[in-house]
C-alpha positions as CSV (number, residue, x, y, z in Angstrom):
1,M,-104.4,32.9,105.5
2,G,-105.2,34.4,102.2
3,M,-102.4,35.8,100.1
4,K,-104.6,38.6,98.8
5,R,-103.1,40.8,101.6
6,L,-101.2,39.2,104.5
7,T,-102.6,41.6,107.1
8,A,-100.6,40.8,110.2
9,V,-102.2,40.7,113.6
10,L,-99.2,42.8,114.5
11,A,-99.3,46.4,114.9
12,G,-97.1,49.0,113.6
13,L,-95.7,52.0,115.0
14,A,-94.6,54.7,112.7
15,L,-91.1,55.5,113.4
16,A,-90.0,59.0,114.0
17,G,-86.7,59.6,112.4
18,A,-84.2,62.4,112.2
19,G,-85.4,65.4,110.2
20,G,-89.0,64.9,111.1
21,A,-90.0,61.9,109.2
22,A,-91.6,58.6,110.0
23,I,-89.4,55.8,109.1
24,S,-91.5,52.7,109.4
25,A,-95.0,51.4,109.0
26,A,-97.6,52.7,111.3
27,A,-97.4,55.1,114.2
28,A,-97.2,58.4,115.6
29,S,-95.9,61.3,113.9
30,A,-92.9,61.5,111.9
31,A,-90.0,63.0,113.6
32,P,-90.1,65.1,116.6
33,V,-92.5,68.1,116.2
34,H,-92.2,70.1,119.4
35,Q,-95.4,72.2,119.1
36,A,-96.5,74.2,122.1
37,V,-99.4,72.6,124.0
38,K,-102.1,75.0,125.0
39,A,-104.0,74.0,128.1
40,A,-102.2,70.6,128.3
41,P,-103.6,68.3,130.9
42,P,-101.5,68.3,134.1
43,G,-101.5,64.5,134.4
44,G,-102.6,62.4,137.2
45,P,-102.1,58.9,138.6
46,V,-102.0,55.8,136.4
47,P,-105.3,53.9,136.7
48,A,-105.0,50.7,138.8
49,G,-104.8,47.6,136.6
50,F,-103.9,49.5,133.4
51,E,-103.5,47.4,130.3
52,V,-101.8,48.8,127.2
53,A,-103.2,48.5,123.7
54,S,-101.2,51.0,121.6
55,V,-98.2,53.3,121.8
56,T,-97.1,56.4,119.9
57,F,-94.1,58.7,120.2
58,V,-93.3,62.0,118.5
59,S,-89.7,62.2,119.9
60,A,-87.5,60.1,122.0
61,A,-89.0,61.8,125.1
62,D,-92.7,62.5,124.3
63,G,-95.0,59.5,124.0
64,W,-98.5,58.3,124.8
65,V,-100.2,54.9,125.3
66,L,-103.8,53.9,124.8
67,G,-105.3,51.2,127.1
68,T,-108.0,50.3,129.5
69,T,-108.6,49.2,133.1
70,K,-111.2,46.9,134.6
71,T,-111.3,48.8,137.8
72,C,-112.7,52.1,136.8
73,A,-115.9,53.4,138.4
74,H,-117.7,54.4,135.2
75,A,-117.6,52.8,131.7
76,P,-116.1,52.9,129.1
77,C,-112.8,52.7,131.1
78,T,-110.6,53.8,128.2
79,S,-107.4,55.3,129.4
80,V,-104.5,57.4,128.0
81,L,-101.1,57.8,129.6
82,R,-98.4,60.3,128.7
83,T,-94.6,60.3,129.2
84,T,-92.2,63.2,128.8
85,N,-89.1,61.2,129.6
86,G,-89.0,58.4,127.1
87,G,-91.2,56.0,129.0
88,R,-89.4,56.0,132.3
89,T,-92.5,57.5,134.1
90,W,-96.1,57.9,133.1
91,A,-99.1,60.0,134.0
92,G,-102.8,59.6,133.3
93,I,-104.6,62.1,131.1
94,P,-108.2,62.3,129.7
95,A,-109.2,59.8,127.1
96,P,-111.9,59.6,124.4
97,R,-115.3,58.7,125.8
98,F,-115.5,55.5,123.7
99,R,-114.6,52.0,124.7
100,L,-111.5,50.0,123.6
101,A,-112.2,47.3,121.1
102,P,-112.0,44.0,122.9
103,D,-110.7,42.1,119.9
104,P,-110.0,42.8,116.2
105,G,-113.2,43.5,114.2
106,S,-115.1,44.7,117.3
107,A,-116.6,48.1,117.8
108,G,-114.2,50.4,119.7
109,L,-110.8,52.1,119.6
110,V,-107.8,50.2,118.5
111,R,-104.8,52.5,118.3
112,L,-103.4,55.9,119.1
113,R,-101.2,58.2,116.9
114,F,-99.9,61.6,117.8
115,A,-98.7,64.1,115.2
116,S,-97.2,66.6,117.7
117,T,-97.3,67.2,121.5
118,S,-100.7,68.9,120.8
119,T,-102.5,66.9,118.1
120,G,-103.4,63.2,118.4
121,F,-105.8,60.7,117.0
122,A,-107.4,57.6,118.5
123,Y,-109.0,55.3,115.9
124,G,-110.9,52.1,115.3
125,S,-114.6,51.9,114.5
126,Q,-114.6,55.6,115.3
127,L,-112.1,58.4,114.9
128,W,-111.3,60.9,117.7
129,V,-109.0,63.9,117.8
130,T,-107.3,66.1,120.4
131,R,-105.9,69.5,119.7
132,N,-104.7,70.3,123.2
133,G,-102.4,67.4,124.1
134,G,-105.2,65.2,125.3
135,A,-107.0,67.7,127.6
136,S,-110.1,67.1,125.6
137,W,-111.2,64.8,122.7
138,H,-113.8,65.2,119.9
139,R,-115.2,62.6,117.5
140,V,-114.5,63.1,113.8
141,R,-117.4,62.1,111.5
142,Q,-115.9,63.0,108.1
143,V,-114.2,59.6,107.6
144,P,-116.9,57.0,107.2
145,G,-116.3,53.3,108.0
146,D,-113.9,51.5,110.2
147,I,-110.5,53.2,110.4
148,T,-108.0,50.4,109.6
149,D,-104.8,52.4,109.6
150,L,-103.7,56.0,110.3
151,E,-100.3,57.6,110.1
152,T,-99.0,61.2,110.2
153,A,-95.8,62.8,109.1
154,G,-94.7,66.0,107.4
155,G,-97.7,67.9,108.5
156,T,-100.2,65.5,106.9
157,V,-102.4,62.8,108.3
158,Y,-103.5,59.8,106.2
159,A,-106.2,57.2,107.1
160,T,-107.6,54.1,105.4
161,A,-111.2,53.4,106.0
162,D,-113.2,50.2,105.2
163,R,-116.9,50.7,104.5
164,G,-118.9,47.8,103.0
165,G,-115.7,46.0,102.0
166,M,-114.3,48.9,100.0
167,V,-111.2,50.7,101.3
168,R,-110.8,54.4,100.7
169,V,-107.9,56.7,101.6
170,Y,-108.5,60.1,103.4
171,S,-106.1,62.9,104.4
172,T,-106.0,66.2,106.2
173,P,-103.3,68.7,107.2
174,V,-102.4,68.2,110.8
175,G,-103.8,71.6,111.8
176,A,-107.0,71.4,109.8
177,T,-110.4,70.1,110.7
178,A,-111.7,69.0,107.2
179,W,-110.8,65.5,105.8
180,H,-110.9,64.8,102.1
181,R,-110.8,61.6,100.0
182,V,-107.5,61.1,98.2
183,A,-109.1,61.2,94.8
184,A,-106.1,59.7,93.0
185,L,-106.4,56.5,94.9
186,A,-109.6,54.6,93.9
187,A,-111.7,52.7,96.3
188,T,-110.4,49.2,96.5
189,A,-112.1,45.9,97.4
190,G,-110.3,43.7,99.9
191,S,-108.5,44.1,103.1
192,A,-106.2,46.9,104.3
193,G,-105.0,47.3,107.8
194,L,-102.1,48.2,110.1
195,G,-99.0,48.7,108.0
196,S,-100.9,49.8,104.9
197,I,-99.6,53.4,105.3
198,T,-95.9,54.2,105.5
199,L,-94.7,57.8,105.7
200,Y,-91.3,59.6,105.7
201,G,-91.6,63.4,105.8
202,H,-93.8,64.4,102.9
203,A,-93.3,61.1,101.1
204,A,-95.9,58.4,101.4
205,W,-96.4,54.8,100.4
206,I,-99.9,53.1,100.6
207,I,-100.7,49.4,100.0
208,L,-104.1,48.8,98.4
209,G,-105.1,45.5,96.9
210,E,-101.6,44.1,96.6
211,R,-100.5,47.3,94.9
212,I,-98.2,50.0,96.2
213,Y,-98.9,53.6,95.5
214,H,-96.3,56.3,96.1
215,S,-96.3,60.1,96.4
216,A,-93.2,62.2,96.9
217,A,-95.1,65.1,98.4
218,G,-98.8,64.1,98.5
219,S,-99.8,66.2,95.5
220,S,-99.7,63.4,92.9
221,W,-99.6,59.6,93.1
222,S,-98.2,56.8,91.0
223,R,-98.5,53.0,91.2
224,L,-95.1,51.3,91.7
225,G,-94.3,48.5,89.4
226,F,-93.4,46.1,92.2
227,S,-95.2,42.8,92.9
228,C,-94.5,39.9,95.1
229,P,-93.9,36.4,93.6
230,A,-97.0,34.7,92.3
231,D,-99.5,33.6,95.0
232,W,-97.5,35.6,97.6
233,G,-98.7,38.8,99.3
234,I,-97.3,42.1,100.4
235,A,-97.1,41.9,104.2
236,S,-95.7,45.4,104.9
237,L,-93.4,48.2,103.7
238,A,-90.9,50.3,105.7
239,A,-88.9,53.4,104.9
240,A,-85.5,54.4,106.3
241,N,-85.7,57.7,104.4
242,A,-87.5,59.1,101.4
243,Q,-85.5,57.0,99.0
244,H,-84.6,53.8,100.8
245,V,-87.6,51.6,101.3
246,S,-88.1,47.9,101.9
247,V,-91.0,45.5,101.2
248,L,-91.7,42.2,103.0
249,C,-93.4,39.5,100.9
250,A,-94.9,36.4,102.4
251,G,-96.3,33.2,100.9
252,S,-96.5,29.4,101.0
253,P,-98.2,29.3,104.5
254,G,-97.6,26.2,106.6
255,L,-98.0,25.3,110.2
256,G,-97.3,28.6,112.0
257,S,-95.0,29.8,109.2
258,T,-94.8,31.6,105.9
259,R,-91.9,31.9,103.6
260,K,-90.6,35.4,103.5
261,R,-88.6,37.6,101.2
262,V,-87.4,41.2,101.7
263,Y,-86.9,43.5,98.7
264,V,-85.1,46.8,98.9
265,S,-85.1,50.0,96.8
266,A,-82.8,53.0,96.9
267,S,-85.0,55.0,94.6
268,G,-88.2,55.5,96.6
269,G,-89.6,52.3,95.1
270,S,-89.1,52.8,91.4
271,A,-86.9,49.7,91.3
272,F,-86.5,46.8,93.9
273,T,-83.9,44.1,94.3
274,L,-84.2,40.9,96.4
275,A,-82.1,41.4,99.6
276,G,-82.7,38.2,101.6
277,H,-84.9,35.5,103.1
278,P,-86.0,36.0,106.7
279,P,-86.9,32.9,108.8
280,A,-90.2,31.3,108.0
281,G,-91.6,31.2,111.5
282,G,-94.6,33.4,112.0
283,D,-97.5,34.4,109.8
284,G,-96.5,37.4,107.6
285,G,-94.9,40.2,109.6
286,L,-94.4,43.9,110.0
287,L,-91.2,45.6,108.9
288,A,-89.4,48.3,110.8
289,E,-86.4,50.1,109.3
290,P,-84.6,52.4,111.8
291,T,-81.7,52.7,109.2
292,S,-81.1,51.4,105.7
293,R,-78.9,48.6,107.1
294,H,-80.8,47.8,110.3
295,L,-84.2,46.1,109.8
296,F,-86.7,44.3,112.0
297,I,-89.6,42.0,111.4
298,A,-92.3,41.5,114.1
299,T,-94.3,38.3,113.6
300,A,-96.3,35.7,115.5
301,S,-97.9,32.3,115.4
302,G,-97.5,29.9,118.3
303,A,-95.2,32.5,119.8
304,S,-94.3,36.1,119.2
305,W,-91.0,36.7,117.5
306,T,-88.8,39.5,116.1
307,Y,-86.1,39.0,113.5
308,V,-83.3,41.4,112.9
309,S,-80.9,42.1,110.0
310,T,-77.9,44.4,110.4
311,D,-76.7,44.2,106.7
312,G,-79.6,45.6,104.8
313,G,-81.8,42.5,104.8
314,R,-79.3,40.0,103.5
315,H,-79.0,37.9,106.7
316,W,-81.4,37.5,109.5
317,A,-81.3,36.3,113.1
318,R,-83.8,35.9,116.0
319,G,-84.2,39.2,117.8
320,T,-83.8,39.6,121.5
321,L,-87.5,40.5,121.8
322,S,-89.0,37.1,121.3
323,R,-91.7,35.7,123.6
324,D,-93.0,32.2,124.2
325,D,-96.5,33.6,124.9
326,G,-98.7,31.3,122.9
327,G,-98.8,33.8,120.0
328,L,-100.2,36.9,121.5
329,G,-98.6,38.9,118.8
330,W,-97.5,42.5,118.5
331,N,-100.2,45.1,118.6
332,D,-97.7,47.9,117.9
333,F,-94.1,47.7,116.9
334,G,-91.6,50.3,115.6
335,F,-88.7,52.7,116.2
336,T,-88.9,56.3,117.2
337,T,-85.2,56.9,116.5
338,A,-82.4,54.6,115.2
339,R,-81.9,53.4,118.8
340,Q,-85.2,53.8,120.6
341,G,-88.0,51.4,119.7
342,V,-91.3,50.3,121.3
343,A,-93.5,47.2,121.0
344,V,-96.9,46.3,122.5
345,E,-97.2,42.6,123.1
346,G,-100.7,41.2,123.2
347,R,-104.0,42.9,123.8
348,P,-105.7,44.0,127.1
349,A,-108.4,41.3,126.8
350,F,-105.8,38.6,126.8
351,G,-102.9,40.3,128.7
352,S,-100.5,42.9,127.2
353,A,-97.2,44.6,127.9
354,L,-95.2,47.5,126.6
355,W,-91.5,46.9,125.7
356,I,-88.9,49.6,125.1
357,T,-85.3,49.4,123.7
358,R,-82.9,52.3,123.9
359,D,-79.9,50.5,122.3
360,A,-81.2,49.6,118.8
361,G,-82.8,46.3,119.9
362,A,-79.9,44.8,121.8
363,H,-82.0,44.8,125.0
364,W,-85.7,45.4,125.6
365,H,-87.2,46.4,128.9
366,K,-90.7,45.7,130.1
367,V,-92.4,48.9,131.2
368,V,-94.0,49.0,134.6
369,F,-96.8,51.6,134.7
């Protein structure tokens, strides 16, 4: 694994936190945005044999999953389910007319992110949007290349797109239809993927080429002075609020392991200090930070593990969501509130499952669709 950017095979779910802000890498919108849905789909049965690929929540109650089924009558068999009670029950709604990517790097949709109960995005080698809660979907052609990450918070959507080996950042207001290049962030050679974008309210942090760029409100950007140890890479960044952020560095790869360090900042990233050393098991990892003291890392190699710290990253222990699954990995992982979190284990092509915790990770429950 190259240290130029330890892009985990894990997913990330942007956490929705109090006050309307995403508090971890990747996912749905930031906090709950209860926007009235016009002509929302009524919801129907869950397709037989449904397999989950991605999950997104905009509140503790309102969530969606992207997946597929092998039993549909007509291709592409892509499916979207909706819950309005925190994942206790699900209903099928219309999905984009584009197939699910069978594996990383293949053409197809990879993940789902909603900004509100009305507006959502499905992305991968194409980008699709709904403005009516999933009743209909339309392809967006203004963002060229493969969409490698997409997050939304504070009324803005950011996306990273890889075209010809160059990664560019695009943005749009949630309610607008036009996308624009973020001119202050130059096209960067190298990899960028899930976990590259972290949002909290209007604040944003984007990882490009082992560098972290920060904006307090999206109008101007600055490069943070942080860097991992020599020959190590930035695995991911998480935010508990607009000021308290953490960075996971990984390096010295071995057999199914990488050494890990977590650095924390109480100033939005202007200065970092070393907090602790998580266990080495797993290749890189994805940080989630439901609170400034409660941190999670999702990682995988020969198995799929989570690690948890309850003292701001100083000490770490194996989390209760750890699976002896041969290393299927986490295709989405994050927290919607300080207590409610979600994880997608594996991928539909190899077997997948959705897990939910409602007690801050003390217990996780496998969802039966």
